[in-house]
Every structure is written in structure tokens, then in C-alpha cells.
All heavy atoms as an XYZ file, in Angstrom:
748
protein
N      59.354    191.313    157.211
C      59.648    192.643    157.697
C      59.208    193.657    156.648
O      59.610    193.581    155.493
C      61.152    192.760    157.969
C      61.587    194.177    158.232
S      63.191    194.331    158.998
C      64.264    194.373    157.613
N      58.385    194.593    157.033
C      57.922    195.631    156.117
C      58.978    196.720    155.976
O      59.658    197.078    156.924
C      56.627    196.235    156.646
N      59.109    197.208    154.765
C      60.030    198.320    154.501
C      59.180    199.539    154.204
O      58.362    199.531    153.287
C      60.963    198.013    153.316
C      61.834    196.810    153.657
C      61.815    199.221    152.965
C      62.732    196.361    152.528
N      59.343    200.572    155.002
C      58.580    201.796    154.820
C      59.007    202.464    153.524
O      60.175    202.489    153.181
C      58.793    202.736    156.020
C      57.830    203.864    156.045
N      58.074    205.046    155.403
C      56.604    203.985    156.606
C      57.044    205.857    155.574
N      56.143    205.233    156.308
N      58.052    203.018    152.792
C      58.305    203.668    151.513
C      59.373    204.749    151.596
O      60.124    204.956    150.651
C      57.010    204.287    151.006
C      56.594    203.840    149.660
C      55.309    204.530    149.287
C      54.985    204.272    147.842
N      53.760    204.880    147.440
N      59.448    205.451    152.718
C      60.382    206.561    152.840
C      61.775    206.138    153.279
O      62.623    206.976    153.519
C      59.824    207.613    153.805
C      58.584    208.277    153.244
O      58.427    208.393    152.036
N      57.692    208.688    154.110
N      62.007    204.844    153.423
C      63.320    204.329    153.791
C      63.857    203.456    152.666
O      63.823    202.238    152.750
C      63.255    203.512    155.091
C      63.091    204.383    156.304
O      63.498    205.530    156.295
N      62.509    203.830    157.336
N      64.358    204.072    151.597
C      64.861    203.258    150.492
C      66.080    202.437    150.913
O      66.867    202.857    151.756
C      65.236    204.293    149.429
C      65.384    205.573    150.162
C      64.519    205.495    151.376
N      66.186    201.249    150.356
C      67.312    200.365    150.624
C      68.553    200.925    149.941
O      68.509    201.271    148.762
C      67.020    198.939    150.114
C      68.230    198.045    150.260
C      65.813    198.366    150.818
N      69.649    201.025    150.673
C      70.920    201.487    150.114
C      71.924    200.353    150.217
O      72.098    199.765    151.282
C      71.447    202.716    150.864
C      70.563    203.921    150.713
C      70.613    204.451    149.284
N      69.580    205.433    149.044
C      68.665    205.344    148.099
N      68.648    204.320    147.277
N      67.760    206.266    147.944
N      72.561    200.037    149.099
C      73.533    198.963    149.076
C      74.606    199.224    148.025
O      74.399    198.947    146.837
C      72.855    197.625    148.784
O      73.839    196.613    148.661
N      75.752    199.762    148.454
C      76.854    199.960    147.508
C      77.267    198.656    146.832
O      77.641    198.652    145.661
C      77.987    200.515    148.376
C      77.295    201.142    149.540
C      76.073    200.289    149.787
N      77.170    197.528    147.547
C      77.522    196.238    146.959
C      76.575    195.881    145.811
O      76.993    195.336    144.794
C      77.498    195.130    148.013
C      78.652    195.192    148.984
C      78.578    194.030    149.949
C      79.734    194.052    150.927
N      79.684    192.896    151.839
N      75.288    196.157    145.993
C      74.314    195.879    144.936
C      74.629    196.721    143.699
O      74.670    196.208    142.575
C      72.895    196.155    145.427
C      71.867    195.820    144.395
C      71.362    196.640    143.425
C      71.234    194.558    144.212
N      70.456    195.968    142.656
C      70.358    194.682    143.116
C      71.325    193.336    144.868
C      69.567    193.630    142.661
C      70.539    192.289    144.413
C      69.673    192.435    143.335
N      74.848    198.012    143.913
C      75.129    198.905    142.783
C      76.394    198.476    142.051
O      76.449    198.490    140.815
C      75.243    200.353    143.269
C      73.961    200.949    143.856
C      74.229    202.358    144.370
C      72.837    200.942    142.840
N      77.409    198.053    142.798
C      78.651    197.587    142.180
C      78.409    196.326    141.363
O      78.919    196.188    140.254
C      79.727    197.334    143.234
C      81.076    196.957    142.654
C      81.657    198.036    141.750
O      81.462    199.232    141.974
N      82.370    197.627    140.729
N      77.605    195.416    141.892
C      77.295    194.185    141.162
C      76.572    194.500    139.854
O      76.866    193.914    138.811
C      76.455    193.253    142.030
N      75.652    195.460    139.885
C      74.934    195.859    138.668
C      75.922    196.447    137.663
O      75.912    196.090    136.481
C      73.801    196.858    138.990
C      73.208    197.447    137.715
C      72.718    196.188    139.829
N      76.803    197.325    138.120
C      77.797    197.944    137.214
C      78.740    196.912    136.605
O      79.213    197.085    135.486
C      78.607    198.989    137.966
C      77.841    200.243    138.291
C      78.774    201.277    138.951
N      77.990    202.218    139.696
C      77.896    202.250    141.021
N      78.573    201.415    141.775
N      77.138    203.141    141.610
N      79.013    195.850    137.331
C      79.940    194.828    136.851
C      79.330    193.912    135.797
O      80.044    193.094    135.206
C      80.478    194.013    138.027
C      81.442    194.808    138.878
C      81.905    194.084    140.135
O      81.462    192.937    140.370
O      82.702    194.680    140.873
N      78.043    194.051    135.504
C      77.438    193.239    134.454
C      78.011    193.594    133.075
O      77.988    192.774    132.174
C      75.914    193.369    134.465
C      75.238    192.690    135.647
C      73.748    192.979    135.647
C      75.488    191.181    135.620
N      78.486    194.794    132.906
C      79.200    195.286    131.721
C      78.323    195.594    130.519
O      78.585    196.540    129.805
C      80.327    194.342    131.295
C      81.426    194.227    132.322
C      82.583    193.370    131.829
O      82.445    192.657    130.812
O      83.633    193.416    132.484
N      77.291    194.778    130.233
C      76.500    194.979    129.018
C      75.074    195.400    129.349
O      74.439    194.836    130.233
C      76.468    193.705    128.174
C      77.835    193.325    127.665
C      78.613    192.398    128.341
C      78.364    193.941    126.533
C      79.885    192.076    127.887
C      79.637    193.621    126.075
C      80.385    192.695    126.757
O      81.641    192.374    126.319
N      74.572    196.373    128.603
C      73.211    196.872    128.782
C      72.216    195.731    128.591
O      72.277    195.000    127.602
C      72.943    197.986    127.774
S      71.276    198.666    127.845
N      71.298    195.582    129.543
C      70.321    194.498    129.458
C      69.284    194.746    128.371
O      68.603    193.816    127.944
C      69.612    194.242    130.822
C      70.600    193.743    131.864
C      68.854    195.461    131.302
N      69.181    195.977    127.879
C      68.203    196.277    126.831
C      68.776    196.169    125.427
O      68.179    195.564    124.551
C      67.612    197.680    127.041
C      66.733    197.852    128.271
C      66.233    199.288    128.372
C      65.558    196.883    128.239
N      69.941    196.761    125.193
C      70.473    196.811    123.824
C      71.762    196.029    123.635
O      72.213    195.843    122.508
C      70.669    198.260    123.381
S      72.086    199.090    124.148
N      72.393    195.597    124.732
C      73.628    194.829    124.631
C      74.893    195.648    124.495
O      75.978    195.092    124.355
N      74.784    196.973    124.556
C      75.968    197.834    124.437
C      76.890    197.628    125.632
O      76.435    197.395    126.760
C      75.559    199.297    124.339
N      78.182    197.732    125.384
C      79.180    197.605    126.449
C      79.213    198.894    127.266
O      79.127    199.988    126.719
C      80.565    197.337    125.862
C      81.645    197.243    126.910
C      81.801    196.079    127.649
C      82.466    198.331    127.181
C      82.781    195.990    128.626
C      83.444    198.246    128.157
C      83.588    197.079    128.873
O      84.548    197.000    129.843
N      79.343    198.746    128.579
C      79.464    199.898    129.468
C      78.125    200.301    130.039
O      77.290    200.827    129.314
N      77.916    200.005    131.321
C      76.608    200.274    131.917
C      76.709    201.191    133.130
O      77.770    201.375    133.711
C      75.887    198.970    132.340
C      75.691    198.047    131.160
C      76.603    198.282    133.469
N      75.571    201.721    133.472
C      75.374    202.485    134.699
C      74.342    201.723    135.523
O      73.484    201.044    134.963
C      74.822    203.879    134.377
C      75.665    204.676    133.425
C      74.931    205.918    132.922
O      73.709    206.019    132.970
N      75.706    206.873    132.423
N      74.421    201.848    136.825
C      73.368    201.316    137.688
C      72.271    202.381    137.713
O      72.377    203.385    138.387
C      73.902    201.041    139.090
N      71.240    202.173    136.914
C      70.201    203.168    136.683
C      69.007    202.912    137.592
O      68.373    201.863    137.509
C      69.758    203.109    135.226
O      70.878    203.191    134.367
N      68.704    203.881    138.460
C      67.579    203.753    139.383
C      66.253    203.950    138.663
O      66.151    204.726    137.714
C      67.686    204.796    140.501
C      68.714    204.470    141.522
N      70.037    204.712    141.327
C      68.594    203.908    142.750
C      70.713    204.326    142.402
N      69.858    203.831    143.280
N      65.256    203.274    139.176
C      63.887    203.437    138.694
C      63.465    204.884    138.935
O      63.653    205.426    140.015
C      62.985    202.476    139.467
C      61.587    202.417    138.982
C      60.879    201.318    139.740
N      59.543    201.162    139.251
C      58.506    200.900    140.027
N      58.674    200.767    141.321
N      57.324    200.764    139.510
N      62.906    205.499    137.933
C      62.551    206.917    137.995
C      61.066    207.077    138.323
O      60.317    207.684    137.589
C      62.888    207.578    136.650
C      62.945    209.078    136.745
O      62.847    209.646    137.827
N      63.086    209.731    135.620
N      60.672    206.503    139.458
C      59.265    206.521    139.854
C      59.182    206.310    141.349
O      59.979    205.576    141.925
C      58.539    205.384    139.128
C      57.098    205.250    139.449
C      56.448    204.076    138.721
O      57.096    203.427    137.888
O      55.286    203.816    139.025
N      58.240    206.965    142.000
C      58.015    206.752    143.417
C      59.084    207.336    144.315
O      59.282    206.878    145.428
N      59.779    208.353    143.832
C      60.832    208.958    144.639
C      60.403    210.354    145.058
O      59.547    210.958    144.434
C      62.143    209.012    143.866
C      62.062    209.809    142.584
C      63.352    209.716    141.813
C      63.272    210.611    140.597
N      64.487    210.669    139.854
N      61.019    210.841    146.113
C      60.712    212.183    146.587
C      61.753    213.165    146.097
O      62.676    212.814    145.361
N      61.618    214.391    146.524
C      62.556    215.437    146.134
C      63.964    215.078    146.576
O      64.222    214.876    147.754
C      62.127    216.765    146.736
N      64.862    214.945    145.627
C      66.249    214.655    145.938
C      66.519    213.227    146.365
O      67.629    212.894    146.762
N      65.513    212.349    146.316
C      65.679    210.968    146.750
C      65.569    210.026    145.566
O      64.699    210.179    144.718
C      64.590    210.592    147.757
C      64.738    211.238    149.104
S      66.131    210.607    150.033
C      65.666    208.908    150.251
N      66.444    209.068    145.525
C      66.349    208.002    144.540
C      65.577    206.845    145.166
O      65.490    206.727    146.373
C      67.745    207.537    144.124
C      68.499    208.572    143.316
C      69.718    207.948    142.674
C      70.450    208.915    141.800
N      69.752    209.246    140.576
N      65.030    205.989    144.313
C      64.363    204.801    144.814
C      65.412    203.852    145.380
O      66.617    204.097    145.272
C      63.572    204.097    143.697
O      64.465    203.751    142.645
C      62.461    204.975    143.172
N      64.973    202.768    145.951
C      65.883    201.791    146.539
C      66.904    201.306    145.509
O      66.592    201.160    144.327
C      65.104    200.593    147.073
O      64.343    200.972    148.192
N      68.104    201.027    145.994
C      69.169    200.560    145.113
C      68.827    199.243    144.438
O      69.298    198.965    143.331
C      70.487    200.425    145.887
C      71.069    201.767    146.279
O      70.638    202.812    145.732
O      71.969    201.772    147.134
N      67.979    198.430    145.065
C      67.619    197.151    144.451
C      66.711    197.335    143.241
O      66.524    196.401    142.469
C      66.988    196.214    145.471
S      65.523    196.872    146.274
N      66.187    198.535    143.050
C      65.366    198.835    141.870
C      66.216    199.552    140.824
O      65.910    200.660    140.394
C      64.148    199.672    142.260
C      63.177    198.993    143.210
C      62.062    199.943    143.611
C      62.612    197.725    142.587
N      67.305    198.901    140.437
C      68.207    199.454    139.431
C      68.343    198.486    138.271
O      68.117    197.285    138.409
C      69.610    199.726    140.012
O      70.107    198.530    140.609
C      69.580    200.833    141.043
N      68.732    199.048    137.136
C      68.950    198.240    135.941
C      70.316    198.563    135.372
O      70.804    199.692    135.486
C      67.876    198.531    134.897
N      70.933    197.562    134.753
C      72.219    197.738    134.079
C      71.940    198.289    132.685
O      71.599    197.548    131.761
C      72.961    196.405    133.998
N      72.044    199.613    132.550
C      71.722    200.282    131.287
C      72.911    201.076    130.766
O      73.642    201.689    131.546
C      70.544    201.241    131.472
C      69.220    200.647    131.918
C      68.192    201.759    132.107
C      68.724    199.615    130.920
N      73.052    201.103    129.438
C      74.044    201.978    128.822
C      73.541    203.416    128.964
O      72.351    203.651    129.220
C      74.249    201.605    127.350
S      72.822    201.955    126.301
N      74.422    204.403    128.824
C      73.983    205.795    128.963
C      72.842    206.175    128.021
O      71.947    206.938    128.392
C      75.246    206.600    128.662
C      76.372    205.687    129.043
C      75.880    204.306    128.671
N      72.840    205.636    126.798
C      71.793    205.987    125.831
C      70.427    205.452    126.258
O      69.433    206.183    126.215
C      72.157    205.467    124.436
C      73.331    206.184    123.810
C      74.703    205.729    124.340
O      74.794    204.637    124.971
O      75.675    206.481    124.158
N      70.379    204.187    126.660
C      69.103    203.614    127.119
C      68.632    204.298    128.403
O      67.436    204.577    128.565
C      69.230    202.108    127.327
S      69.330    201.158    125.779
N      69.560    204.591    129.304
C      69.232    205.281    130.551
C      68.594    206.631    130.247
O      67.541    206.987    130.794
C      70.492    205.439    131.388
C      70.261    205.970    132.757
N      71.290    206.290    133.597
C      69.140    206.262    133.460
C      70.820    206.746    134.739
N      69.501    206.736    134.680
N      69.210    207.383    129.356
C      68.694    208.703    128.994
C      67.320    208.603    128.335
O      66.422    209.394    128.627
C      69.680    209.401    128.056
O      69.183    210.651    127.666
N      67.158    207.643    127.449
C      65.873    207.480    126.758
C      64.752    207.159    127.745
O      63.649    207.683    127.633
C      65.969    206.391    125.693
C      64.716    206.208    124.880
C      64.285    207.439    124.090
O      65.151    208.220    123.648
O      63.063    207.631    123.929
N      65.046    206.321    128.735
C      64.023    205.979    129.727
C      63.724    207.164    130.639
O      62.577    207.428    130.982
C      64.445    204.737    130.541
C      64.342    203.490    129.649
C      63.584    204.578    131.793
C      64.880    202.233    130.285
N      64.746    207.909    131.026
C      64.541    209.033    131.944
C      63.949    210.270    131.262
O      63.055    210.910    131.794
C      65.846    209.424    132.632
C      66.169    208.529    133.808
O      65.362    207.641    134.143
O      67.245    208.719    134.398
N      64.462    210.645    130.085
C      64.035    211.891    129.451
C      63.624    211.761    128.001
O      63.343    212.749    127.351
C      65.164    212.934    129.499
C      65.562    213.397    130.865
C      66.794    212.687    131.390
O      67.560    212.125    130.642
N      66.976    212.711    132.688
N      63.615    210.546    127.482
C      63.379    210.348    126.055
C      62.007    210.796    125.591
O      61.050    210.826    126.357
N      61.943    211.138    124.317
C      60.692    211.605    123.712
C      60.071    210.549    122.796
O      59.032    210.779    122.207
C      60.963    212.879    122.892
C      61.629    213.985    123.663
C      60.737    214.530    124.746
C      61.432    215.682    125.434
N      61.068    215.837    126.816
N      60.723    209.372    122.661
C      60.244    208.360    121.738
C      59.264    207.379    122.374
O      58.696    206.544    121.682
C      61.432    207.586    121.140
C      62.347    208.462    120.365
N      63.558    208.893    120.857
C      62.215    209.031    119.149
C      64.139    209.673    119.971
N      63.348    209.774    118.927
N      59.079    207.470    123.705
C      58.169    206.571    124.410
C      57.239    207.395    125.284
O      57.613    208.467    125.765
C      58.950    205.611    125.317
C      59.771    204.584    124.604
S      60.455    203.358    125.771
C      61.911    204.212    126.334
N      56.060    206.845    125.510
C      55.152    207.479    126.468
C      55.686    207.231    127.876
O      56.547    206.382    128.087
C      53.738    206.889    126.364
O      53.784    205.513    126.771
C      53.166    207.011    124.956
N      55.146    207.954    128.818
C      55.533    207.769    130.219
C      55.288    206.323    130.653
O      56.120    205.707    131.315
C      54.736    208.743    131.083
C      54.983    208.636    132.547
C      54.173    209.692    133.256
N      54.249    209.534    134.685
C      53.558    210.234    135.539
N      52.752    211.179    135.116
N      53.670    210.033    136.820
N      54.158    205.770    130.249
C      53.824    204.389    130.599
C      54.803    203.416    129.956
O      55.217    202.438    130.586
C      52.387    204.069    130.183
C      51.331    204.810    130.985
C      51.171    206.293    130.580
O      51.522    206.657    129.427
O      50.714    207.077    131.418
N      55.188    203.661    128.705
C      56.149    202.799    128.019
C      57.524    202.875    128.679
O      58.213    201.865    128.807
C      56.267    203.163    126.539
C      55.045    202.765    125.736
O      54.270    201.897    126.197
O      54.861    203.328    124.637
N      57.920    204.091    129.092
C      59.214    204.245    129.770
C      59.216    203.465    131.082
O      60.184    202.775    131.409
C      59.533    205.723    130.025
C      59.891    206.480    128.759
C      60.550    207.830    129.017
N      59.907    208.655    130.012
C      58.942    209.537    129.752
N      58.507    209.712    128.520
N      58.426    210.264    130.726
N      58.127    203.553    131.835
C      58.035    202.818    133.110
C      58.040    201.314    132.878
O      58.706    200.569    133.593
C      56.786    203.246    133.875
C      56.933    204.617    134.481
C      55.729    205.019    135.278
N      55.994    206.276    135.966
C      55.122    206.889    136.737
N      53.930    206.362    136.939
N      55.437    208.022    137.324
N      57.298    200.856    131.885
C      57.252    199.427    131.593
C      58.615    198.916    131.131
O      59.049    197.830    131.528
C      56.186    199.145    130.529
N      59.308    199.714    130.332
C      60.634    199.327    129.859
C      61.615    199.254    131.017
O      62.418    198.317    131.111
C      61.134    200.304    128.776
O      60.213    200.291    127.680
C      62.512    199.928    128.273
N      61.551    200.222    131.926
C      62.440    200.206    133.086
C      62.137    199.015    133.984
O      63.056    198.341    134.462
C      62.333    201.513    133.877
C      63.299    201.582    135.037
S      65.012    201.375    134.462
C      65.888    202.076    135.828
N      60.866    198.731    134.208
C      60.499    197.570    135.027
C      61.040    196.286    134.402
O      61.571    195.420    135.108
C      58.991    197.498    135.220
C      58.475    198.567    136.158
O      59.234    199.141    136.950
N      57.199    198.862    136.073
N      60.923    196.154    133.095
C      61.458    194.977    132.410
C      62.981    194.922    132.552
O      63.552    193.850    132.781
C      61.058    194.996    130.933
N      63.634    196.066    132.435
C      65.099    196.122    132.558
C      65.552    195.732    133.960
O      66.585    195.072    134.124
C      65.614    197.513    132.198
N      64.792    196.101    134.975
C      65.125    195.719    136.353
C      65.038    194.197    136.496
O      65.930    193.568    137.078
C      64.221    196.444    137.367
C      64.557    197.944    137.393
C      64.355    195.835    138.765
C      63.541    198.802    138.125
N      63.997    193.600    135.947
C      63.843    192.141    136.007
C      64.979    191.469    135.244
O      65.567    190.476    135.708
C      62.459    191.711    135.467
C      62.373    190.204    135.311
C      61.358    192.225    136.379
N      65.325    191.990    134.066
C      66.414    191.422    133.266
C      67.747    191.545    134.006
O      68.600    190.651    133.927
C      66.475    192.121    131.908
C      65.250    191.849    131.051
S      65.090    192.993    129.664
C      66.360    192.391    128.584
N      67.927    192.636    134.727
C      69.149    192.831    135.511
C      69.223    191.811    136.637
O      70.273    191.208    136.874
C      69.209    194.264    136.073
O      69.245    195.181    134.963
C      70.419    194.476    136.955
N      68.117    191.598    137.320
C      68.082    190.595    138.383
C      68.428    189.217    137.825
O      69.233    188.483    138.401
C      66.718    190.571    139.070
C      66.547    189.536    140.177
C      67.606    189.695    141.263
C      65.157    189.621    140.762
N      67.856    188.872    136.683
C      68.161    187.578    136.066
C      69.651    187.489    135.715
O      70.292    186.460    135.956
C      67.321    187.374    134.812
C      67.581    186.038    134.151
C      66.738    185.807    132.913
O      66.305    186.778    132.264
O      66.532    184.626    132.587
N      70.217    188.570    135.175
C      71.645    188.571    134.826
C      72.516    188.434    136.071
O      73.537    187.730    136.049
C      71.996    189.847    134.063
N      72.123    189.070    137.165
C      72.875    188.957    138.414
C      72.837    187.528    138.951
O      73.841    187.008    139.435
C      72.333    189.925    139.464
C      72.633    191.407    139.226
C      71.803    192.273    140.166
C      74.108    191.686    139.388
N      71.671    186.879    138.866
C      71.556    185.490    139.317
C      72.420    184.588    138.436
O      73.180    183.757    138.942
C      70.071    185.034    139.298
C      69.956    183.530    139.508
C      69.283    185.790    140.353
N      72.340    184.760    137.131
C      73.148    183.937    136.209
C      74.649    184.127    136.433
O      75.415    183.199    136.253
C      72.789    184.258    134.763
C      71.448    183.705    134.335
C      71.163    184.052    132.899
C      69.844    183.457    132.447
N      69.525    183.797    131.034
N      75.034    185.338    136.820
C      76.439    185.638    137.073
C      76.883    185.181    138.464
O      78.050    185.341    138.833
C      76.702    187.141    136.913
N      75.963    184.630    139.246
C      76.301    184.163    140.591
C      76.467    185.275    141.595
O      77.071    185.095    142.643
N      75.898    186.452    141.302
C      76.039    187.600    142.190
C      74.918    187.729    143.208
O      74.995    188.548    144.110
C      76.118    188.898    141.361
C      77.283    188.986    140.405
C      78.646    188.888    141.099
N      78.802    189.794    142.209
C      79.451    190.942    142.175
N      80.050    191.317    141.076
N      79.547    191.699    143.240
N      73.847    186.939    143.078
C      72.751    186.961    144.040
C      72.728    185.615    144.734
O      72.712    184.577    144.088
C      71.393    187.221    143.348
C      70.247    187.114    144.337
C      71.395    188.590    142.689
N      72.714    185.672    146.059
C      72.752    184.458    146.856
C      71.708    184.558    147.954
O      71.558    185.586    148.597
C      74.147    184.313    147.480
C      74.327    183.131    148.367
C      75.728    183.089    148.974
O      76.690    183.387    148.248
O      75.827    182.788    150.164
N      70.991    183.474    148.176
C      70.013    183.406    149.251
C      70.707    182.769    150.456
O      71.290    181.702    150.348
C      68.783    182.569    148.850
C      68.155    183.101    147.574
C      67.788    182.490    150.004
C      67.619    184.501    147.692
N      70.645    183.451    151.577
C      71.302    182.929    152.795
C      70.274    182.445    153.768
O      69.206    182.876    153.846
C      72.152    184.021    153.435
C      73.328    184.383    152.585
C      74.177    185.397    153.304
C      75.380    185.737    152.442
N      76.285    186.619    153.103
């Protein structure tokens, strides 16, 4: 089934599972936010909820507005964080194939 770009997936359960990981997948700090990918979104729209990473506020801010990385580095770091979050969710038993 194709998902149209303008119909982002919304899942409160997914976001809650990401928040429950507790530790930032990038730096290991306690206390995370479900941070959406900051790319491919329209005015006032966030990307799909499945494109989120468990990030502490500092890492989230650095990826979204930080000056220490190029735009390409910020995108690559976020993509890696999303993959790391998915792996953490699988290890925690929060992702199930039906």
C-alpha cells in the first residue's frame, strides 16, 4: 500500500513508545522527547510519527537549530538517530510484526 507524501502517519502509541525509551539514543542522557525528522514537511506539518527519534532536549535542539553541524550533517545525524530508535524499540519489545 502506497502512502501519499501529504498524508503523514499519526500514531500516539508510537510517540509514547519512543518517549518511554528514557535515554537519548545519541548521547545517553536521561529524559527524551519524540523528535520528528525536520525534513520533507510542509507549512505547519510534521513528518510522519514513525520518523521520530528518542532525543534529549539538547541533541534535539542541536539537530534542529544547531550551528555546530552542516545541514547535511544534521540530516544524517537525525537519520541515524531514527534507525537507533527503531533498534531500541525492537530490543525493548515495543515493535511487533503481526
